[in-house]
Gaussian input, Z-matrix of N, CA and C with variables (Angstrom, degrees):
# hf/3-21g

backbone

0 1
 N
 C     1     B1
 C     2     B2     1     A1
 N     3     B3     2     A2     1     D1
 C     4     B4     3     A3     2     D2
 C     5     B5     4     A4     3     D3
 N     6     B6     5     A5     4     D4
 C     7     B7     6     A6     5     D5
 C     8     B8     7     A7     6     D6
 N     9     B9     8     A8     7     D7
 C    10    B10     9     A9     8     D8
 C    11    B11    10    A10     9     D9
 N    12    B12    11    A11    10    D10
 C    13    B13    12    A12    11    D11
 C    14    B14    13    A13    12    D12
 N    15    B15    14    A14    13    D13
 C    16    B16    15    A15    14    D14
 C    17    B17    16    A16    15    D15
 N    18    B18    17    A17    16    D16
 C    19    B19    18    A18    17    D17
 C    20    B20    19    A19    18    D18
 N    21    B21    20    A20    19    D19
 C    22    B22    21    A21    20    D20
 C    23    B23    22    A22    21    D21
 N    24    B24    23    A23    22    D22
 C    25    B25    24    A24    23    D23
 C    26    B26    25    A25    24    D24
 N    27    B27    26    A26    25    D25
 C    28    B28    27    A27    26    D26
 C    29    B29    28    A28    27    D27
 N    30    B30    29    A29    28    D28
 C    31    B31    30    A30    29    D29
 C    32    B32    31    A31    30    D30
 N    33    B33    32    A32    31    D31
 C    34    B34    33    A33    32    D32
 C    35    B35    34    A34    33    D33
 N    36    B36    35    A35    34    D34
 C    37    B37    36    A36    35    D35
 C    38    B38    37    A37    36    D36
 N    39    B39    38    A38    37    D37
 C    40    B40    39    A39    38    D38
 C    41    B41    40    A40    39    D39
 N    42    B42    41    A41    40    D40
 C    43    B43    42    A42    41    D41
 C    44    B44    43    A43    42    D42
 N    45    B45    44    A44    43    D43
 C    46    B46    45    A45    44    D44
 C    47    B47    46    A46    45    D45
 N    48    B48    47    A47    46    D46
 C    49    B49    48    A48    47    D47
 C    50    B50    49    A49    48    D48
 N    51    B51    50    A50    49    D49
 C    52    B52    51    A51    50    D50
 C    53    B53    52    A52    51    D51
 N    54    B54    53    A53    52    D52
 C    55    B55    54    A54    53    D53
 C    56    B56    55    A55    54    D54
 N    57    B57    56    A56    55    D55
 C    58    B58    57    A57    56    D56
 C    59    B59    58    A58    57    D57
 N    60    B60    59    A59    58    D58
 C    61    B61    60    A60    59    D59
 C    62    B62    61    A61    60    D60
 N    63    B63    62    A62    61    D61
 C    64    B64    63    A63    62    D62
 C    65    B65    64    A64    63    D63
 N    66    B66    65    A65    64    D64
 C    67    B67    66    A66    65    D65
 C    68    B68    67    A67    66    D66
 N    69    B69    68    A68    67    D67
 C    70    B70    69    A69    68    D68
 C    71    B71    70    A70    69    D69
 N    72    B72    71    A71    70    D70
 C    73    B73    72    A72    71    D71
 C    74    B74    73    A73    72    D72
 N    75    B75    74    A74    73    D73
 C    76    B76    75    A75    74    D74
 C    77    B77    76    A76    75    D75
 N    78    B78    77    A77    76    D76
 C    79    B79    78    A78    77    D77
 C    80    B80    79    A79    78    D78
 N    81    B81    80    A80    79    D79
 C    82    B82    81    A81    80    D80
 C    83    B83    82    A82    81    D81
 N    84    B84    83    A83    82    D82
 C    85    B85    84    A84    83    D83
 C    86    B86    85    A85    84    D84
 N    87    B87    86    A86    85    D85
 C    88    B88    87    A87    86    D86
 C    89    B89    88    A88    87    D87
 N    90    B90    89    A89    88    D88
 C    91    B91    90    A90    89    D89
 C    92    B92    91    A91    90    D90
 N    93    B93    92    A92    91    D91
 C    94    B94    93    A93    92    D92
 C    95    B95    94    A94    93    D93
 N    96    B96    95    A95    94    D94
 C    97    B97    96    A96    95    D95
 C    98    B98    97    A97    96    D96
 N    99    B99    98    A98    97    D97
 C   100   B100    99    A99    98    D98
 C   101   B101   100   A100    99    D99
 N   102   B102   101   A101   100   D100
 C   103   B103   102   A102   101   D101
 C   104   B104   103   A103   102   D102
 N   105   B105   104   A104   103   D103
 C   106   B106   105   A105   104   D104
 C   107   B107   106   A106   105   D105
 N   108   B108   107   A107   106   D106
 C   109   B109   108   A108   107   D107
 C   110   B110   109   A109   108   D108
 N   111   B111   110   A110   109   D109
 C   112   B112   111   A111   110   D110
 C   113   B113   112   A112   111   D111
 N   114   B114   113   A113   112   D112
 C   115   B115   114   A114   113   D113
 C   116   B116   115   A115   114   D114
 N   117   B117   116   A116   115   D115
 C   118   B118   117   A117   116   D116
 C   119   B119   118   A118   117   D117
 N   120   B120   119   A119   118   D118
 C   121   B121   120   A120   119   D119
 C   122   B122   121   A121   120   D120
 N   123   B123   122   A122   121   D121
 C   124   B124   123   A123   122   D122
 C   125   B125   124   A124   123   D123
 N   126   B126   125   A125   124   D124
 C   127   B127   126   A126   125   D125
 C   128   B128   127   A127   126   D126
 N   129   B129   128   A128   127   D127
 C   130   B130   129   A129   128   D128
 C   131   B131   130   A130   129   D129
 N   132   B132   131   A131   130   D130
 C   133   B133   132   A132   131   D131
 C   134   B134   133   A133   132   D132
 N   135   B135   134   A134   133   D133
 C   136   B136   135   A135   134   D134
 C   137   B137   136   A136   135   D135
 N   138   B138   137   A137   136   D136
 C   139   B139   138   A138   137   D137
 C   140   B140   139   A139   138   D138
 N   141   B141   140   A140   139   D139
 C   142   B142   141   A141   140   D140
 C   143   B143   142   A142   141   D141
 N   144   B144   143   A143   142   D142
 C   145   B145   144   A144   143   D143
 C   146   B146   145   A145   144   D144
 N   147   B147   146   A146   145   D145
 C   148   B148   147   A147   146   D146
 C   149   B149   148   A148   147   D147
 N   150   B150   149   A149   148   D148
 C   151   B151   150   A150   149   D149
 C   152   B152   151   A151   150   D150
 N   153   B153   152   A152   151   D151
 C   154   B154   153   A153   152   D152
 C   155   B155   154   A154   153   D153
 N   156   B156   155   A155   154   D154
 C   157   B157   156   A156   155   D155
 C   158   B158   157   A157   156   D156
 N   159   B159   158   A158   157   D157
 C   160   B160   159   A159   158   D158
 C   161   B161   160   A160   159   D159
 N   162   B162   161   A161   160   D160
 C   163   B163   162   A162   161   D161
 C   164   B164   163   A163   162   D162
 N   165   B165   164   A164   163   D163
 C   166   B166   165   A165   164   D164
 C   167   B167   166   A166   165   D165
 N   168   B168   167   A167   166   D166
 C   169   B169   168   A168   167   D167
 C   170   B170   169   A169   168   D168
 N   171   B171   170   A170   169   D169
 C   172   B172   171   A171   170   D170
 C   173   B173   172   A172   171   D171
 N   174   B174   173   A173   172   D172
 C   175   B175   174   A174   173   D173
 C   176   B176   175   A175   174   D174
 N   177   B177   176   A176   175   D175
 C   178   B178   177   A177   176   D176
 C   179   B179   178   A178   177   D177
 N   180   B180   179   A179   178   D178
 C   181   B181   180   A180   179   D179
 C   182   B182   181   A181   180   D180
 N   183   B183   182   A182   181   D181
 C   184   B184   183   A183   182   D182
 C   185   B185   184   A184   183   D183
 N   186   B186   185   A185   184   D184
 C   187   B187   186   A186   185   D185
 C   188   B188   187   A187   186   D186
 N   189   B189   188   A188   187   D187
 C   190   B190   189   A189   188   D188
 C   191   B191   190   A190   189   D189
 N   192   B192   191   A191   190   D190
 C   193   B193   192   A192   191   D191
 C   194   B194   193   A193   192   D192
 N   195   B195   194   A194   193   D193
 C   196   B196   195   A195   194   D194
 C   197   B197   196   A196   195   D195
 N   198   B198   197   A197   196   D196
 C   199   B199   198   A198   197   D197
 C   200   B200   199   A199   198   D198
 N   201   B201   200   A200   199   D199
 C   202   B202   201   A201   200   D200
 C   203   B203   202   A202   201   D201
 N   204   B204   203   A203   202   D202
 C   205   B205   204   A204   203   D203
 C   206   B206   205   A205   204   D204
 N   207   B207   206   A206   205   D205
 C   208   B208   207   A207   206   D206
 C   209   B209   208   A208   207   D207
 N   210   B210   209   A209   208   D208
 C   211   B211   210   A210   209   D209
 C   212   B212   211   A211   210   D210
 N   213   B213   212   A212   211   D211
 C   214   B214   213   A213   212   D212
 C   215   B215   214   A214   213   D213
 N   216   B216   215   A215   214   D214
 C   217   B217   216   A216   215   D215
 C   218   B218   217   A217   216   D216
 N   219   B219   218   A218   217   D217
 C   220   B220   219   A219   218   D218
 C   221   B221   220   A220   219   D219
 N   222   B222   221   A221   220   D220
 C   223   B223   222   A222   221   D221
 C   224   B224   223   A223   222   D222
 N   225   B225   224   A224   223   D223
 C   226   B226   225   A225   224   D224
 C   227   B227   226   A226   225   D225
 N   228   B228   227   A227   226   D226
 C   229   B229   228   A228   227   D227
 C   230   B230   229   A229   228   D228
 N   231   B231   230   A230   229   D229
 C   232   B232   231   A231   230   D230
 C   233   B233   232   A232   231   D231
 N   234   B234   233   A233   232   D232
 C   235   B235   234   A234   233   D233
 C   236   B236   235   A235   234   D234
 N   237   B237   236   A236   235   D235
 C   238   B238   237   A237   236   D236
 C   239   B239   238   A238   237   D237
 N   240   B240   239   A239   238   D238
 C   241   B241   240   A240   239   D239
 C   242   B242   241   A241   240   D240
 N   243   B243   242   A242   241   D241
 C   244   B244   243   A243   242   D242
 C   245   B245   244   A244   243   D243
 N   246   B246   245   A245   244   D244
 C   247   B247   246   A246   245   D245
 C   248   B248   247   A247   246   D246
 N   249   B249   248   A248   247   D247
 C   250   B250   249   A249   248   D248
 C   251   B251   250   A250   249   D249
 N   252   B252   251   A251   250   D250
 C   253   B253   252   A252   251   D251
 C   254   B254   253   A253   252   D252
 N   255   B255   254   A254   253   D253
 C   256   B256   255   A255   254   D254
 C   257   B257   256   A256   255   D255
 N   258   B258   257   A257   256   D256
 C   259   B259   258   A258   257   D257
 C   260   B260   259   A259   258   D258
 N   261   B261   260   A260   259   D259
 C   262   B262   261   A261   260   D260
 C   263   B263   262   A262   261   D261
 N   264   B264   263   A263   262   D262
 C   265   B265   264   A264   263   D263
 C   266   B266   265   A265   264   D264
 N   267   B267   266   A266   265   D265
 C   268   B268   267   A267   266   D266
 C   269   B269   268   A268   267   D267
 N   270   B270   269   A269   268   D268
 C   271   B271   270   A270   269   D269
 C   272   B272   271   A271   270   D270
 N   273   B273   272   A272   271   D271
 C   274   B274   273   A273   272   D272
 C   275   B275   274   A274   273   D273
 N   276   B276   275   A275   274   D274
 C   277   B277   276   A276   275   D275
 C   278   B278   277   A277   276   D276
 N   279   B279   278   A278   277   D277
 C   280   B280   279   A279   278   D278
 C   281   B281   280   A280   279   D279
 N   282   B282   281   A281   280   D280
 C   283   B283   282   A282   281   D281
 C   284   B284   283   A283   282   D282
 N   285   B285   284   A284   283   D283
 C   286   B286   285   A285   284   D284
 C   287   B287   286   A286   285   D285
 N   288   B288   287   A287   286   D286
 C   289   B289   288   A288   287   D287
 C   290   B290   289   A289   288   D288
 N   291   B291   290   A290   289   D289
 C   292   B292   291   A291   290   D290
 C   293   B293   292   A292   291   D291
 N   294   B294   293   A293   292   D292
 C   295   B295   294   A294   293   D293
 C   296   B296   295   A295   294   D294
 N   297   B297   296   A296   295   D295
 C   298   B298   297   A297   296   D296
 C   299   B299   298   A298   297   D297
 N   300   B300   299   A299   298   D298
 C   301   B301   300   A300   299   D299
 C   302   B302   301   A301   300   D300

   B1=1.4579
   B2=1.5256
   B3=1.3199
   B4=1.4594
   B5=1.5158
   B6=1.3244
   B7=1.4637
   B8=1.5175
   B9=1.3259
   B10=1.4566
   B11=1.5245
   B12=1.3242
   B13=1.4593
   B14=1.5308
   B15=1.3227
   B16=1.4752
   B17=1.5281
   B18=1.3432
   B19=1.4676
   B20=1.5229
   B21=1.3312
   B22=1.4626
   B23=1.5227
   B24=1.3479
   B25=1.4578
   B26=1.5235
   B27=1.3344
   B28=1.4626
   B29=1.5209
   B30=1.3443
   B31=1.4542
   B32=1.5239
   B33=1.3390
   B34=1.4598
   B35=1.5208
   B36=1.3359
   B37=1.4541
   B38=1.5232
   B39=1.3357
   B40=1.4562
   B41=1.5099
   B42=1.3323
   B43=1.4628
   B44=1.5314
   B45=1.3389
   B46=1.4626
   B47=1.5223
   B48=1.3263
   B49=1.4631
   B50=1.5321
   B51=1.3433
   B52=1.4522
   B53=1.5185
   B54=1.3323
   B55=1.4630
   B56=1.5179
   B57=1.3339
   B58=1.4560
   B59=1.5123
   B60=1.3172
   B61=1.4499
   B62=1.5122
   B63=1.3349
   B64=1.4553
   B65=1.5249
   B66=1.3204
   B67=1.4612
   B68=1.5230
   B69=1.3367
   B70=1.4605
   B71=1.5228
   B72=1.3333
   B73=1.4536
   B74=1.5277
   B75=1.3326
   B76=1.4606
   B77=1.5185
   B78=1.3295
   B79=1.4582
   B80=1.5309
   B81=1.3487
   B82=1.4614
   B83=1.5306
   B84=1.3216
   B85=1.4636
   B86=1.5276
   B87=1.3466
   B88=1.4642
   B89=1.5182
   B90=1.3378
   B91=1.4643
   B92=1.5114
   B93=1.3484
   B94=1.4635
   B95=1.5232
   B96=1.3376
   B97=1.4605
   B98=1.5275
   B99=1.3298
   B100=1.4624
   B101=1.5190
   B102=1.3451
   B103=1.4654
   B104=1.5293
   B105=1.3279
   B106=1.4603
   B107=1.5335
   B108=1.3293
   B109=1.4553
   B110=1.5196
   B111=1.3298
   B112=1.4627
   B113=1.5234
   B114=1.3386
   B115=1.4691
   B116=1.5331
   B117=1.3276
   B118=1.4625
   B119=1.5240
   B120=1.3379
   B121=1.4637
   B122=1.5220
   B123=1.3374
   B124=1.4618
   B125=1.5173
   B126=1.3072
   B127=1.4600
   B128=1.5189
   B129=1.3161
   B130=1.4559
   B131=1.5219
   B132=1.3390
   B133=1.4564
   B134=1.5177
   B135=1.3372
   B136=1.4571
   B137=1.5183
   B138=1.3164
   B139=1.4673
   B140=1.5305
   B141=1.3186
   B142=1.4669
   B143=1.5265
   B144=1.3188
   B145=1.4702
   B146=1.5116
   B147=1.3111
   B148=1.4552
   B149=1.5323
   B150=1.3220
   B151=1.4605
   B152=1.5247
   B153=1.3143
   B154=1.4577
   B155=1.5217
   B156=1.3310
   B157=1.4537
   B158=1.5178
   B159=1.3232
   B160=1.4514
   B161=1.5226
   B162=1.3115
   B163=1.4543
   B164=1.5137
   B165=1.3148
   B166=1.4563
   B167=1.5233
   B168=1.3303
   B169=1.4611
   B170=1.5247
   B171=1.3070
   B172=1.4618
   B173=1.5284
   B174=1.3426
   B175=1.4553
   B176=1.5265
   B177=1.3482
   B178=1.4617
   B179=1.5319
   B180=1.3186
   B181=1.4512
   B182=1.5298
   B183=1.3338
   B184=1.4710
   B185=1.5201
   B186=1.3363
   B187=1.4524
   B188=1.5215
   B189=1.3214
   B190=1.4559
   B191=1.5236
   B192=1.3277
   B193=1.4630
   B194=1.5250
   B195=1.3366
   B196=1.4632
   B197=1.5305
   B198=1.3306
   B199=1.4628
   B200=1.5253
   B201=1.3320
   B202=1.4585
   B203=1.5222
   B204=1.3523
   B205=1.4554
   B206=1.5238
   B207=1.3162
   B208=1.4616
   B209=1.5234
   B210=1.3459
   B211=1.4696
   B212=1.5189
   B213=1.3254
   B214=1.4660
   B215=1.5303
   B216=1.3410
   B217=1.4678
   B218=1.5269
   B219=1.3421
   B220=1.4646
   B221=1.5228
   B222=1.3552
   B223=1.4714
   B224=1.5275
   B225=1.3434
   B226=1.4609
   B227=1.5201
   B228=1.3334
   B229=1.4622
   B230=1.5229
   B231=1.3437
   B232=1.4549
   B233=1.5185
   B234=1.3250
   B235=1.4531
   B236=1.5206
   B237=1.3245
   B238=1.4530
   B239=1.5232
   B240=1.3082
   B241=1.4593
   B242=1.5231
   B243=1.3298
   B244=1.4578
   B245=1.5263
   B246=1.3086
   B247=1.4645
   B248=1.5178
   B249=1.3518
   B250=1.4607
   B251=1.5286
   B252=1.3308
   B253=1.4636
   B254=1.5283
   B255=1.3387
   B256=1.4544
   B257=1.5236
   B258=1.3322
   B259=1.4652
   B260=1.5172
   B261=1.3210
   B262=1.4614
   B263=1.5175
   B264=1.3242
   B265=1.4579
   B266=1.5243
   B267=1.3193
   B268=1.4588
   B269=1.5242
   B270=1.3349
   B271=1.4668
   B272=1.5185
   B273=1.3307
   B274=1.4604
   B275=1.5233
   B276=1.3381
   B277=1.4645
   B278=1.5238
   B279=1.3483
   B280=1.4631
   B281=1.5258
   B282=1.3411
   B283=1.4585
   B284=1.5225
   B285=1.3448
   B286=1.4639
   B287=1.5267
   B288=1.3493
   B289=1.4677
   B290=1.5247
   B291=1.3519
   B292=1.4387
   B293=1.5154
   B294=1.3394
   B295=1.4696
   B296=1.5321
   B297=1.3349
   B298=1.4522
   B299=1.5266
   B300=1.3375
   B301=1.4660
   B302=1.5123
   A1=109.96
   A2=117.29
   A3=121.43
   A4=112.83
   A5=116.91
   A6=120.52
   A7=109.75
   A8=115.75
   A9=121.78
   A10=109.91
   A11=115.18
   A12=121.04
   A13=108.98
   A14=116.90
   A15=126.01
   A16=114.01
   A17=118.77
   A18=121.13
   A19=109.22
   A20=116.44
   A21=120.74
   A22=106.57
   A23=116.23
   A24=120.45
   A25=110.61
   A26=115.56
   A27=122.50
   A28=107.21
   A29=116.98
   A30=122.14
   A31=108.93
   A32=116.83
   A33=122.47
   A34=113.46
   A35=118.20
   A36=120.04
   A37=110.54
   A38=114.70
   A39=120.22
   A40=111.94
   A41=115.94
   A42=121.10
   A43=112.88
   A44=117.17
   A45=121.42
   A46=112.18
   A47=117.41
   A48=122.41
   A49=110.93
   A50=116.37
   A51=121.67
   A52=114.78
   A53=117.94
   A54=120.81
   A55=110.15
   A56=115.18
   A57=121.43
   A58=109.61
   A59=115.96
   A60=120.43
   A61=111.55
   A62=115.13
   A63=122.13
   A64=109.29
   A65=117.51
   A66=121.95
   A67=108.72
   A68=116.31
   A69=121.93
   A70=111.60
   A71=116.49
   A72=120.67
   A73=109.43
   A74=116.67
   A75=121.93
   A76=108.52
   A77=116.25
   A78=121.74
   A79=109.43
   A80=117.69
   A81=120.32
   A82=113.06
   A83=116.98
   A84=120.80
   A85=111.39
   A86=116.79
   A87=121.29
   A88=112.21
   A89=117.48
   A90=121.39
   A91=112.53
   A92=116.95
   A93=121.01
   A94=111.43
   A95=114.57
   A96=122.00
   A97=109.18
   A98=115.79
   A99=121.26
   A100=106.68
   A101=115.92
   A102=122.00
   A103=108.56
   A104=115.54
   A105=122.50
   A106=111.22
   A107=116.87
   A108=122.62
   A109=115.26
   A110=117.93
   A111=122.26
   A112=109.39
   A113=116.55
   A114=123.22
   A115=110.73
   A116=115.51
   A117=122.18
   A118=110.00
   A119=115.46
   A120=121.59
   A121=109.02
   A122=116.30
   A123=121.44
   A124=108.79
   A125=116.31
   A126=121.58
   A127=108.51
   A128=116.64
   A129=121.89
   A130=108.92
   A131=116.31
   A132=120.30
   A133=111.19
   A134=115.07
   A135=122.28
   A136=108.20
   A137=117.68
   A138=118.65
   A139=109.97
   A140=117.51
   A141=122.31
   A142=112.09
   A143=117.21
   A144=121.67
   A145=109.24
   A146=115.32
   A147=119.94
   A148=109.02
   A149=116.23
   A150=121.44
   A151=112.96
   A152=117.36
   A153=121.31
   A154=108.95
   A155=115.83
   A156=119.72
   A157=111.29
   A158=115.23
   A159=120.63
   A160=108.27
   A161=116.45
   A162=119.54
   A163=111.55
   A164=114.32
   A165=121.03
   A166=108.33
   A167=116.21
   A168=122.11
   A169=109.65
   A170=116.87
   A171=122.41
   A172=107.62
   A173=117.08
   A174=122.70
   A175=109.62
   A176=116.71
   A177=120.69
   A178=108.28
   A179=116.56
   A180=120.90
   A181=109.80
   A182=117.49
   A183=119.99
   A184=112.67
   A185=115.39
   A186=121.13
   A187=108.11
   A188=116.19
   A189=120.37
   A190=110.95
   A191=115.55
   A192=122.24
   A193=111.93
   A194=117.46
   A195=120.20
   A196=111.21
   A197=118.05
   A198=121.70
   A199=112.70
   A200=117.65
   A201=121.07
   A202=110.00
   A203=114.91
   A204=121.01
   A205=108.99
   A206=115.93
   A207=121.95
   A208=110.47
   A209=116.61
   A210=122.38
   A211=107.80
   A212=116.53
   A213=122.29
   A214=109.66
   A215=118.06
   A216=119.62
   A217=113.26
   A218=117.99
   A219=120.98
   A220=111.73
   A221=116.91
   A222=119.44
   A223=112.64
   A224=118.43
   A225=121.74
   A226=114.66
   A227=117.43
   A228=121.37
   A229=110.30
   A230=115.38
   A231=120.24
   A232=108.23
   A233=116.48
   A234=119.90
   A235=111.81
   A236=114.83
   A237=120.58
   A238=108.09
   A239=116.08
   A240=120.91
   A241=109.59
   A242=115.86
   A243=121.74
   A244=107.82
   A245=116.16
   A246=120.95
   A247=108.50
   A248=115.04
   A249=120.31
   A250=108.66
   A251=116.69
   A252=121.22
   A253=108.52
   A254=115.99
   A255=121.82
   A256=108.36
   A257=116.89
   A258=123.23
   A259=111.93
   A260=117.02
   A261=121.92
   A262=114.21
   A263=116.82
   A264=121.92
   A265=109.14
   A266=116.80
   A267=121.31
   A268=109.48
   A269=118.42
   A270=122.16
   A271=110.51
   A272=115.81
   A273=121.28
   A274=109.41
   A275=116.09
   A276=122.06
   A277=109.29
   A278=116.29
   A279=122.72
   A280=108.99
   A281=117.23
   A282=121.30
   A283=111.80
   A284=118.04
   A285=120.69
   A286=112.76
   A287=116.93
   A288=118.46
   A289=113.81
   A290=118.12
   A291=121.18
   A292=115.73
   A293=117.31
   A294=120.64
   A295=110.13
   A296=115.86
   A297=121.11
   A298=109.90
   A299=115.81
   A300=120.14
   A301=110.43
   D1=132.44
   D2=-178.47
   D3=-88.01
   D4=-6.38
   D5=-175.57
   D6=-102.49
   D7=135.39
   D8=179.66
   D9=-122.64
   D10=165.78
   D11=176.47
   D12=-61.76
   D13=143.66
   D14=179.48
   D15=73.67
   D16=6.41
   D17=172.09
   D18=-73.95
   D19=149.00
   D20=171.85
   D21=-92.60
   D22=127.32
   D23=-176.23
   D24=-130.17
   D25=160.85
   D26=175.08
   D27=-120.69
   D28=141.84
   D29=-179.18
   D30=-84.53
   D31=131.74
   D32=-175.30
   D33=-91.77
   D34=-30.44
   D35=-176.04
   D36=-149.34
   D37=163.12
   D38=178.65
   D39=103.61
   D40=-170.28
   D41=-175.89
   D42=-68.60
   D43=-22.84
   D44=-179.36
   D45=-104.70
   D46=27.00
   D47=-177.68
   D48=-56.53
   D49=130.70
   D50=178.06
   D51=93.64
   D52=-13.16
   D53=179.78
   D54=-75.11
   D55=144.83
   D56=177.01
   D57=-112.92
   D58=150.31
   D59=178.29
   D60=-169.62
   D61=171.94
   D62=-179.72
   D63=-93.90
   D64=140.05
   D65=179.18
   D66=-75.70
   D67=123.07
   D68=-179.52
   D69=-91.50
   D70=-36.35
   D71=-174.19
   D72=-151.17
   D73=142.08
   D74=178.35
   D75=-125.10
   D76=134.04
   D77=177.52
   D78=-123.49
   D79=93.93
   D80=-177.50
   D81=-64.97
   D82=-29.36
   D83=-178.10
   D84=-63.53
   D85=-41.96
   D86=179.62
   D87=-95.43
   D88=-12.50
   D89=-179.94
   D90=74.34
   D91=31.12
   D92=-177.58
   D93=-123.32
   D94=157.84
   D95=177.01
   D96=-133.13
   D97=155.14
   D98=173.21
   D99=-113.17
   D100=123.20
   D101=-176.82
   D102=-112.63
   D103=137.23
   D104=-177.50
   D105=-63.41
   D106=122.62
   D107=176.36
   D108=78.41
   D109=9.69
   D110=-178.31
   D111=-121.36
   D112=142.75
   D113=178.59
   D114=58.40
   D115=52.68
   D116=-176.31
   D117=-85.48
   D118=132.19
   D119=178.94
   D120=-121.38
   D121=156.25
   D122=176.93
   D123=-93.42
   D124=128.92
   D125=-179.86
   D126=-117.63
   D127=124.65
   D128=178.71
   D129=-90.68
   D130=121.90
   D131=-177.71
   D132=-121.50
   D133=144.07
   D134=175.37
   D135=-96.66
   D136=148.16
   D137=174.22
   D138=-68.79
   D139=128.40
   D140=-178.10
   D141=-93.74
   D142=-36.88
   D143=-179.40
   D144=-114.86
   D145=160.71
   D146=178.36
   D147=-68.29
   D148=131.19
   D149=-178.26
   D150=93.92
   D151=-14.46
   D152=177.87
   D153=-82.60
   D154=142.72
   D155=-178.94
   D156=-97.37
   D157=141.20
   D158=172.99
   D159=-97.51
   D160=-173.54
   D161=177.27
   D162=141.37
   D163=-164.75
   D164=-179.01
   D165=-103.05
   D166=119.60
   D167=179.98
   D168=-108.02
   D169=145.88
   D170=174.64
   D171=-94.22
   D172=123.36
   D173=-175.09
   D174=-128.78
   D175=134.78
   D176=174.49
   D177=-76.57
   D178=129.66
   D179=179.76
   D180=-106.68
   D181=156.40
   D182=-177.33
   D183=-67.48
   D184=151.08
   D185=170.91
   D186=-135.89
   D187=158.23
   D188=-175.76
   D189=-63.97
   D190=140.79
   D191=-177.89
   D192=-65.95
   D193=-23.93
   D194=179.92
   D195=-72.53
   D196=-12.17
   D197=-179.50
   D198=-92.88
   D199=0.47
   D200=177.98
   D201=-124.66
   D202=155.74
   D203=-179.87
   D204=-135.39
   D205=140.07
   D206=-178.43
   D207=-66.78
   D208=139.52
   D209=175.48
   D210=-102.10
   D211=128.07
   D212=-179.88
   D213=-70.82
   D214=130.90
   D215=179.42
   D216=-69.87
   D217=-23.73
   D218=-177.81
   D219=-82.83
   D220=-55.06
   D221=-175.91
   D222=-92.07
   D223=-15.15
   D224=175.60
   D225=75.34
   D226=14.41
   D227=-179.31
   D228=-109.62
   D229=153.71
   D230=173.49
   D231=-68.51
   D232=133.06
   D233=-173.51
   D234=-143.69
   D235=158.67
   D236=170.63
   D237=-80.76
   D238=161.85
   D239=-176.40
   D240=-110.25
   D241=128.41
   D242=174.09
   D243=-107.46
   D244=159.52
   D245=178.38
   D246=-118.86
   D247=134.70
   D248=-177.69
   D249=-135.53
   D250=141.71
   D251=176.19
   D252=-81.73
   D253=126.53
   D254=-179.11
   D255=-132.81
   D256=107.22
   D257=-176.29
   D258=54.45
   D259=43.63
   D260=178.60
   D261=77.42
   D262=7.16
   D263=-179.11
   D264=-118.25
   D265=136.14
   D266=179.65
   D267=-82.10
   D268=120.96
   D269=-179.73
   D270=-119.61
   D271=152.39
   D272=176.72
   D273=-90.00
   D274=137.77
   D275=-174.79
   D276=-130.94
   D277=142.34
   D278=175.68
   D279=-70.52
   D280=132.66
   D281=-179.79
   D282=-73.41
   D283=-23.27
   D284=-175.93
   D285=-86.63
   D286=-47.45
   D287=-174.79
   D288=-114.02
   D289=-12.14
   D290=177.78
   D291=85.13
   D292=6.99
   D293=-179.51
   D294=-77.70
   D295=152.34
   D296=176.65
   D297=-72.96
   D298=139.16
   D299=179.72
   D300=-98.14

């Protein structure tokens, strides 16, 4: 998976197409990511303990990682990710401008 936690990504398809957000959680096993402010669903919750409030909560739900693309912090465009060896360490590089991600 080319996407990591805290990456800035843009959504490529679906109801939230074009929205940008920060990756909150990555699940490589299922191939899904949770992006801040994207794919929001309403969850109805009951109060479980005394004094706790129930109600309708807005929750970000996972979406497939293939539907998002990393945004380069330098050029600000959605880009593919290349990998380059740098002093014996594998680093991620922007395909458009060559900046480290």
